N, C-alpha and C positions, 0 to 999 in steps of 0.2 A: 426279920419280920417284926420283932418287938420294937426295934428302933423306928420303923416306918409307922407302926401304930402310935408310938409316942409323938412322932412329928405331926401326924394327922390330927391327933387329939389336941396338940398344942396350937396348931393353926386354927382349928375349929373354935377353941377357947378364945383366941385372940380376935377372931372374926365376930363372935358373939359379943365380946366385950366392946368392940368397936361399934357394933350396931346399937348396943345399949347406950353407949356414950353419945352416939349420933342422935338417938331418939331423945335423949335428955338435954342435948345441946340447945342453947337458946339463940334466937335470932339476934344478932348483934347490931345490925343496922339495915336500912333499906336504901338502895341506890336506884334512882330513876334516870333512864336515858331515853330521850325522845328523838327519834330519827325521822327522816323524810325530807320535807320542805322546810324552808326558813320562816314560814308564816306563823308557826306555833299556834295552831288552832286548838291544841290540847296543852294545858300547862301542868306543872308538877303538883300544884296545890289541888287541882281537880282530881288527879290520879291518887294522891295521898288520901283523899276522902273516900275513894273507892277501895283502898287497900286495907282499911280497918277490918280486921277479921270478925265476921258476923256483926259488924257495926257495934260491938260491945267492948272491944279491947284493942290496944295497940299491938302491932306485930313485934316491935322491938321488945325483947324480954320474954316472948312467948316461945315455948319449945318448938323447934323447927318441925318435928314430926307431926304436930297438931295443926300445922298450917297447910291447907289444901291448895296446892299450886294450881290445879286444874280449875277449881272454883273461882279463884281470883282472876285467872286468865279469862274465864267466861264473863266475869263481872266487868272487867275492863273492856273486853271486846264488845260488850253491849253498847258502849259509847259509839254513836254513829260516826264520829270523827277518827276513831281508831281502826286502822286497817289490819294490824296484827299486834298481838301482845305475847311476849315470851318472858316467863319468870323462872328463876332457878337460884339455888343456893351455891355459893362457892365454898372452898375449904375452910374459910373463916366464918362461916355461917352468916355471910352477908347475902341478903335477898336482893337479887338484881331484877329490875323491872325494865325490860327493853320494849319500847312501844314505837311502832311505825304509824304515823298519822296519815290520813288521806289528804290528797292535794286537790283543792278546788281549781277548776279550769274555766268555769263559766258561771255567771249568775243569771237566773231566769226569772221573768215576771209573767204571771199568767193574766188572762183577761179579767179574772175575778179579784185581782189585787194581791194574790199570794206571791211570795218570792222565796227562792231557795238557791242553793248551789248544786252543781254536779261535779264529780271528780273525773279523773281520766278514764275511768271505767263506766261512766254514766250512772254512778250511784247517787241517789238523792241525798243531799246534806242540808241540815238546818242552818239558818243564820245564827251568828253568834254576836252578842253585844260586845262593843268595844274592840272588835276585830275588823277594822276596815281593810278590804282587799281590793286591789285594782284588777279587775277581770273583764273579759268581753261580756257585753250586756246583750241578752236575748229577750225580745219582747213578743207579745201575742202568743205566748206559750200555751199549748192546749193540755198540758200535763197537770190538770187540777186534781185528778183522782189520787187518793192516798195509796191505793193499790194499783200498780201499773199493769196494763196488758202487754202482750208481746210487742205490739206496735208502739206502745208508749216507750218501752225499754229500748227499742231500736232507734226511736227518735232521740231519746236522751243520749245514746251512744254517739249518734251523729253530731249532736250539739257538743259533746265532749271532744270529738275529733276536730271540729271547726274551732272550738275555743282554744284547744292546745295549739293548733296551727297558727292562729293569730298571735298567741303569746310567743311563739317561736320565731315570728317574723316581725321585728320592731316597727318597720314601716307600716305594715297593715294593721298592727295593733294601735298605732296612733291615727291611722287613716280612717278606720272603721269606728264610728260612734256607737252604733248599735246594729243588731241583726234582728230583723223581723222574720218570724216563722209564718210562712204563707204558702203552703204546698211546696215547700222548699225554703231556701234561705235568701232573703233580700237584704243586702248590706246598705246601710245609710252612711255615706262618707262624711268626713269632717270638712272636706273641700268640695265646693260645688253642690248641686242638688240632684244629681243623677242617681237614681236607685240602681244598685248593682245586683243583678240576678245571677246566682251561681247554682241554683237547683240543689242537688244533694251534695254530699262530701266526696264524691268520686272525682279523681283527677284534679285535685285542688291545685297542684303546682301549675298545671297547664292553664287553668282558669285564671289564677291570679297573675301569671306571667302575661297572658293576653291583655288583661286589664291594665297592667303596668305599662306594657308597650303602647296601649291605646292612649294612656295619659301622657306618655312621653313623646309619642310621634304624631298622634292624630289630633288631640285637643289643641296643641299650638296652631294647627292649620284651620280647624273648623270653629274653634272657640268653645267656651264653657257653657254657652247658652243654648246650644243646638239640640242636645238630647236630654230627655227626661228619664229614659231608662237605657241602661247598657246591659245587654244580656250575654253572659259568657258561658251559657250552658252547652253550647254547641261547639264541637271540636273544630279548631282552626279558624275561628272567626268570632267577631263581636257583632251582635245584632243591636241596632239602636232604634229607639222610638223618638221621633222629633218632639220637641217641646212646643207647647201652645205658644203662639206668637204673643199672647197677652201676658205671659209670665214675666215676673220681675227680672230685670237683667242682673247679671253677675259681674262683679269686678274681676275681669279676666287677668289683669296684671297682678293683682293681689293674690288671686287664686293660684296663679302659676308660681309666684314667689313662695307661697306656703307649701306647694307641692315639692319644689326643689329643696326647701328646708327639711321637710319630712323625709325625703329620700336620703339626704345627707346624714340626718340624725339616725335613720335606720341603718345605714352602712356602718356608722361608728359603733352603734350598739351591737351589731352583729360581730364586729371584731373583738368585742369584750365578752361575748356569750358563746358558749359551746352549744350549737344547735345544728340540726340537719338543714343545711342551706338548700333552697330551691335552685335548680339549675338556672344558669344565666339565660335570660330570654333571648332566643335567637330566631324566634318565629318572624315571618314577614309581617308587615303592618296588617292587622286584621282587616277583613272586608267589612264595609259598613253598608247596611241595607236598611234604611229608615222606613221603607214601605212595607216590610214584612210584618205580619201579625206576630205579636209576642205572646199569644195565648193558645199554643198548641195543647192538645189534650195529653197531659203527662208524658212529655218527650223523654225518650230513653237517653241516658248519658252518652255523649260522644256521637249522637246521630245528628244529621243536618236538619234544620227546621223545615217545615212544609213549604212546598214551592208556591203555594198560593200567595197572592199579594193583596194587601189591604192598606188603606191610608194609615200613616203613622198616627198614633193617638197619645195624648198626654195621660200619664198615670197619676191619678190623684191619690194621695195617701191619707 
């Protein structure tokens, strides 16, 4: 019993001494590790300015016990570009700062002239000077409010889904110049002048596969000048609206050459990028009905357009 009491007392003494030594140990250095994407929207200098304890003293040389890890994590996490911040001391009293930054997937422009990014989760992110980023462009964005409603948040998440999809598919990233938000998503292509309607972000693989088949199989037969609008919102078909006969002609040979070049470049890029590839388009050539009205009242995804017929009309942008 006496031996056990001595052993217990010795262990307690060592533990107390270790705690006291730990409390008096000084922070020897600070190591910052930024993870996530390669764009580096957050830099080390910016984080170092946030890490100054109480903004009055440097962390190096400060007793570790007097440094509030939780307070520093909260301070760094207040940066809108920081998704997660983890701080801890190792056995050598090195303060590790591991930060995961947010990844922008789209840039939005509102009708009032404001502009901002959204990340993969639909979170609003401010612009940063001297950080040019090549992202899908969304225009006519109605998200001007600083505080978003549930509907605004849902729209921002759809923008994020479509932006991430375009980045994951090099051909469409090069093909789509901008996306107009107009009760759905209208794509403005880099080749030709047909507006591509896809509605919401449901069944994106099917919609883009049908459009690709249309470009490869139908356009060479009917020409680039025939349709002003190509509507891919309906399952199993592409609905077209004829172009006004007075519209300026398009150089079909040059447009076809550009299309082939974009497809080839997209295939090469996909070989060098690990992404979820869309299934190979095996749909039959989509039906073309240039006499159907393209203004159904909020069509449900995957449903056929109304059976009524109206003369094709040119869509002015």
